[in-house]
C-alpha positions in Angstrom: 1.8 -0.8 -11.5 0.5 1.1 -8.4 -2.6 2.6 -7.8 -2.5 5.5 -9.4 -1.4 3.7 -12.6 -5.3 1.4 -12.7 -6.6 4.3 -12.1 -5.0 6.2 -14.8 -6.0 3.3 -17.2 -9.9 3.5 -15.5 -9.9 7.4 -17.0 -7.8 6.5 -20.1 -10.3 4.0 -21.1 -12.9 5.9 -20.0 -12.4 8.3 -21.7 -11.5 6.3 -24.9 -15.2 4.9 -25.2 -17.8 7.2 -23.6 -15.4 10.6 -24.7 -14.5 10.4 -28.5 -16.4 9.6 -31.9 -12.8 8.8 -32.7 -12.9 6.3 -36.5 -9.8 3.9 -37.2 -10.0 1.0 -39.2 -9.3 -1.5 -38.4 -9.2 -0.5 -34.1 -12.1 -0.4 -32.5 -12.0 2.4 -29.8 -15.0 1.1 -27.6 -13.3 -1.8 -27.6 -9.9 -1.1 -26.6 -11.0 1.8 -23.9 -13.4 -1.5 -22.1 -10.8 -4.0 -22.2 -8.5 -0.7 -20.5 -11.0 -0.3 -17.6 -11.4 -4.0 -17.0 -7.9 -4.2 -16.3 -7.0 -1.2 -14.1 -10.6 -2.4 -12.1 -8.4 -6.2 -11.7 -5.0 -3.5 -10.6 -7.1 -1.7 -8.4 -8.3 -5.3 -7.4 -5.1 -6.7 -7.3 -3.5 -3.9 -5.3 -5.9 -3.7 -2.7 -5.5 -7.2 -1.9 -1.7 -7.0 -1.4 -2.4 -3.7 0.4 -4.5 -5.7 3.2 -2.7 -9.1 3.4 0.7 -6.4 4.4 -1.1 -4.9 6.9 0.9 -5.8 10.7 -1.1 -6.1 13.4 1.2 -5.7 16.7 0.7 -7.3 19.4 -0.8 -5.2 22.6 2.8 -5.4 25.1 3.7 -6.5 28.7 4.3 -4.7 30.9 7.8 -4.4 32.5 7.5 -5.2 36.6 10.7 -4.6 38.0 11.1 -7.1 41.1 11.8 -5.1 43.9 14.5 -8.0 46.0 16.6 -7.5 42.4 19.3 -4.8 43.3 18.8 -2.1 41.3 21.1 -1.2 38.8 21.7 3.2 37.3 21.7 3.0 33.8 22.8 6.4 33.0 26.0 6.2 31.4 27.9 7.1 34.7 28.3 3.8 36.8 29.2 1.4 34.4 32.5 2.8 34.7 33.5 4.8 31.6 31.8 8.5 32.8 33.3 10.7 35.2 
């Protein structure tokens, strides 16, 4: 379940808890709403911890320094014998 699903659970739970006055025999809709909100909050915290762990920090690259004593090779596609 992604972040959107968790937010939907929280919203549906809040609607059931605070915005409805339905009475169903054998079902406490306020409790169901609170449970949905708690599950949504657990999902958001789990999703954020996993997303934080996936973040990769790329180390800075080392600059390439060419050796002036080494022979210079052209890499333009023509100097390797396959071009003109």
